N, CA and C of each residue as an Amber inpcrd file, in Angstrom:
protein
   222
  39.6730000 123.4440000 -16.3810000  38.6230000 122.4500000 -16.3800000
  37.7160000 122.6880000 -17.5890000  37.4910000 121.6620000 -18.3670000
  36.6540000 121.7500000 -19.5540000  35.2140000 121.4020000 -19.1920000
  34.2850000 122.0780000 -19.8160000  32.8600000 121.8720000 -19.5470000
  32.2020000 121.2290000 -20.7660000  31.3590000 120.2340000 -20.5340000
  30.6350000 119.5540000 -21.6040000  29.1400000 119.6470000 -21.3440000
  28.3820000 119.8850000 -22.3970000  26.9250000 119.8180000 -22.3410000
  26.5180000 118.6790000 -23.2620000  25.9420000 117.6340000 -22.6860000
  25.6530000 116.4240000 -23.4330000  24.1760000 116.0590000 -23.3530000
  23.6460000 115.4680000 -24.4150000  22.2540000 115.0200000 -24.3720000
  22.1410000 113.7330000 -23.5560000  21.0270000 113.5860000 -22.8620000
  20.7380000 112.3390000 -22.1560000  19.3130000 111.9140000 -22.4900000
  19.0620000 110.6250000 -22.3680000  17.7220000 110.0770000 -22.5600000
  17.3030000 109.4560000 -21.2360000  16.1280000 109.8380000 -20.7580000
  15.6140000 109.3550000 -19.4810000  14.3570000 108.5430000 -19.7530000
  14.3600000 107.3060000 -19.2760000  13.2010000 106.4320000 -19.4480000
  12.7470000 105.9520000 -18.0720000  11.4590000 105.9990000 -17.8440000
  10.9110000 105.5120000 -16.5870000  10.3720000 104.1090000 -16.7830000
  10.6610000 103.2290000 -15.8180000  10.0950000 101.8870000 -15.8470000
   9.6330000 101.5170000 -14.4380000   9.2320000 100.2900000 -14.2420000
   8.6740000  99.8760000 -12.9520000   9.7000000  99.9030000 -11.8250000
  10.9910000  99.8830000 -12.1540000  12.0430000  99.8980000 -11.1370000
  12.6130000 101.2830000 -10.8650000  12.1920000 102.2840000 -11.6220000
  12.7280000 103.6320000 -11.4410000  13.0110000 104.2820000 -12.7710000
  14.2310000 104.7760000 -12.9370000  14.6030000 105.5190000 -14.1320000
  15.8970000 104.9610000 -14.7240000  15.9190000 104.8240000 -16.0300000
  17.0910000 104.4040000 -16.7870000  17.5480000 105.6140000 -17.5930000
  18.8290000 105.9400000 -17.5400000  19.3530000 107.1210000 -18.2240000
  20.5650000 106.7260000 -19.0570000  20.6030000 107.2190000 -20.2840000
  21.7570000 106.9770000 -21.1440000  22.2120000 108.2760000 -21.7810000
  23.4700000 108.2780000 -22.1990000  24.0500000 109.4190000 -22.8950000
  24.4460000 108.9350000 -24.2880000  23.6090000 109.1820000 -25.2990000
  23.8850000 108.6560000 -26.6330000  25.1750000 109.1760000 -27.2680000
  25.6710000 110.2930000 -26.8140000  26.9210000 110.8250000 -27.3700000
  28.1390000 110.0390000 -26.8970000  27.9690000 109.2490000 -25.8190000
  29.0590000 108.4480000 -25.2680000  28.6130000 106.9960000 -25.2410000
  29.0040000 106.2630000 -26.2520000  28.5740000 104.8730000 -26.4020000
  28.8640000 104.0590000 -25.1370000  27.8370000 103.3840000 -24.6470000
  27.9840000 102.5410000 -23.4670000  27.8900000 103.2720000 -22.1480000
  27.5420000 104.5440000 -22.1780000  27.4450000 105.3300000 -20.9460000
  25.9810000 105.3980000 -20.5240000  25.6480000 104.6400000 -19.4880000
  24.2690000 104.5960000 -19.0010000  24.2530000 104.2270000 -17.5250000
  23.1240000 104.4610000 -16.8810000  22.9620000 104.1550000 -15.4710000
  21.4790000 104.1250000 -15.1410000  21.1670000 104.0070000 -13.8700000
  19.7740000 104.0130000 -13.4380000  19.6720000 104.6340000 -12.0620000
  18.4550000 104.8520000 -11.6310000  18.2030000 105.3690000 -10.2930000
  16.7970000 105.0320000  -9.8720000  16.5730000 104.9440000  -8.5780000
  15.2310000 104.6150000  -8.0960000  14.2810000 105.7970000  -8.2370000
  14.8330000 107.0250000  -8.3130000  14.0050000 108.2060000  -8.5650000
  14.7310000 109.1100000  -9.5550000  14.0480000 110.1230000 -10.0320000
  14.5800000 111.0000000 -11.0790000  15.8870000 111.6700000 -10.6460000
  15.8950000 112.2630000  -9.4610000  17.0860000 112.9810000  -9.0010000
  18.2940000 112.0580000  -8.8650000  18.0710000 110.8570000  -8.3570000
  19.1580000 109.8920000  -8.2310000  19.6770000 109.4940000  -9.6180000
  18.7870000 109.2970000 -10.5640000  19.1860000 108.9240000 -11.9220000
  20.0310000 110.0270000 -12.5680000  19.6410000 111.2770000 -12.3780000
  20.4050000 112.4050000 -12.9370000  21.7850000 112.4860000 -12.2920000
  21.8420000 112.3500000 -10.9790000  23.1360000 112.3750000 -10.2850000
  24.0200000 111.2290000 -10.7680000  23.4210000 110.0610000 -10.9550000
  24.1870000 108.8910000 -11.4020000  24.7230000 109.0570000 -12.8220000
  23.9280000 109.6590000 -13.7280000  24.4230000 109.8230000 -15.0990000
  25.5340000 110.8710000 -15.1400000  25.4570000 111.8870000 -14.3020000
  26.5480000 112.8580000 -14.2390000  27.8390000 112.1730000 -13.8100000
  27.7560000 111.3030000 -12.8060000  28.9320000 110.5510000 -12.3630000
  29.4310000 109.6130000 -13.4630000  28.5050000 108.9240000 -14.1330000
  28.8800000 107.9950000 -15.1940000  29.5700000 108.7300000 -16.3400000
  29.0530000 109.8860000 -16.7210000  29.6620000 110.6830000 -17.7890000
  31.0480000 111.1400000 -17.3750000  31.1750000 111.6620000 -16.1560000
  32.4700000 112.1250000 -15.6660000  33.4930000 110.9800000 -15.6950000
  33.1170000 109.8120000 -15.1950000  34.0170000 108.6640000 -15.1880000
  34.3700000 108.2110000 -16.6060000  33.3870000 108.2200000 -17.4920000
  33.6070000 107.8370000 -18.8870000  34.6340000 108.7680000 -19.5380000
  34.4630000 110.0650000 -19.3530000  35.3700000 111.0410000 -19.9530000
  36.7610000 110.9730000 -19.3230000  36.8250000 110.7740000 -17.9950000
  38.1190000 110.6510000 -17.3180000  38.8770000 109.4250000 -17.8330000
  38.1590000 108.3320000 -18.0510000  38.7770000 107.1180000 -18.5640000
  39.3180000 107.3380000 -19.9790000  38.5360000 107.9910000 -20.8130000
  39.0080000 108.2930000 -22.1770000  40.2370000 109.1900000 -22.1440000
  40.1930000 110.1880000 -21.2750000  41.3130000 111.1150000 -21.1710000
  42.5720000 110.3850000 -20.6990000  42.4390000 109.5000000 -19.7230000
  43.5840000 108.7500000 -19.2090000  44.1840000 107.8400000 -20.2780000
  43.3470000 107.3730000 -21.1990000  43.8080000 106.5120000 -22.2850000
  44.1780000 107.2910000 -23.5430000  44.2280000 108.6110000 -23.4210000
  44.5770000 109.5030000 -24.5330000  43.6570000 109.3050000 -25.7340000
  42.3910000 109.0660000 -25.4510000  41.3870000 108.9190000 -26.5050000
  40.6590000 110.2440000 -26.6980000  40.0380000 110.3880000 -27.8580000
  39.2290000 111.5650000 -28.1390000  38.0780000 111.6110000 -27.1390000
  37.8240000 112.7810000 -26.5700000  36.8100000 112.8860000 -25.5230000
  35.3890000 112.8990000 -26.0440000  35.1760000 113.4140000 -27.2280000
  33.8050000 113.5450000 -27.7150000  33.6390000 112.9020000 -29.0780000
  32.4780000 112.3450000 -29.2670000  32.0670000 111.8650000 -30.5760000
  31.0150000 112.8410000 -31.0810000  31.1700000 113.3000000 -32.3140000
  30.1440000 114.1640000 -32.8850000  28.9190000 113.3230000 -33.1690000
  27.8580000 113.5980000 -32.4700000  26.6450000 112.8220000 -32.6570000
  25.4430000 113.7350000 -32.4570000  24.5960000 113.7450000 -33.4320000
  23.3750000 114.5250000 -33.3450000  22.2710000 113.6310000 -32.7990000
  21.5090000 114.1480000 -31.8480000  20.4370000 113.3850000 -31.2360000
  19.1560000 114.1750000 -31.3760000  18.1120000 113.5140000 -31.8310000
  16.8090000 114.1570000 -31.8780000  15.7740000 113.1730000 -31.3530000
  14.6830000 113.6930000 -30.8910000  13.6070000 112.8720000 -30.3760000
  12.3540000 113.1680000 -31.1970000  11.7110000 112.1370000 -31.6320000
  10.5230000 112.2890000 -32.4430000   9.5480000 111.1550000 -32.1200000
   8.4160000 111.1480000 -32.7840000   7.4310000 110.0860000 -32.6140000
   7.0390000 109.5340000 -33.9790000   6.5290000 108.3320000 -33.9770000
   6.0130000 107.7280000 -35.1950000   4.6660000 107.0990000 -34.8550000
   3.7860000 107.0080000 -35.8440000   2.4940000 106.3570000 -35.6920000
   2.5920000 104.9520000 -36.2480000   2.1040000 103.9880000 -35.4820000
   2.1180000 102.5930000 -35.8950000   0.7180000 102.0360000 -35.6630000
   0.1770000 101.3750000 -36.6670000  -1.1600000 100.7860000 -36.5440000
  -1.0430000  99.2690000 -36.4230000  -1.9060000  98.6980000 -35.6010000
  -1.9700000  97.2290000 -35.4730000  -3.3150000  96.7510000 -35.9330000
């Protein structure tokens, strides 16, 4: 069994939490609370990787992710 450590982005909105995995294009989910969102993204990532593996596709895309801030004046 291969192990992957992947970056995720968690955003909170009025409906709960939205989570995406930028290293896997199109891999995202949501949850009504933080724990549910984390569990859901783990499932989404697992399914995404299983699908790629079944289609004999490369499992990982090399992608660097960083988080920063910018100042914007109005």
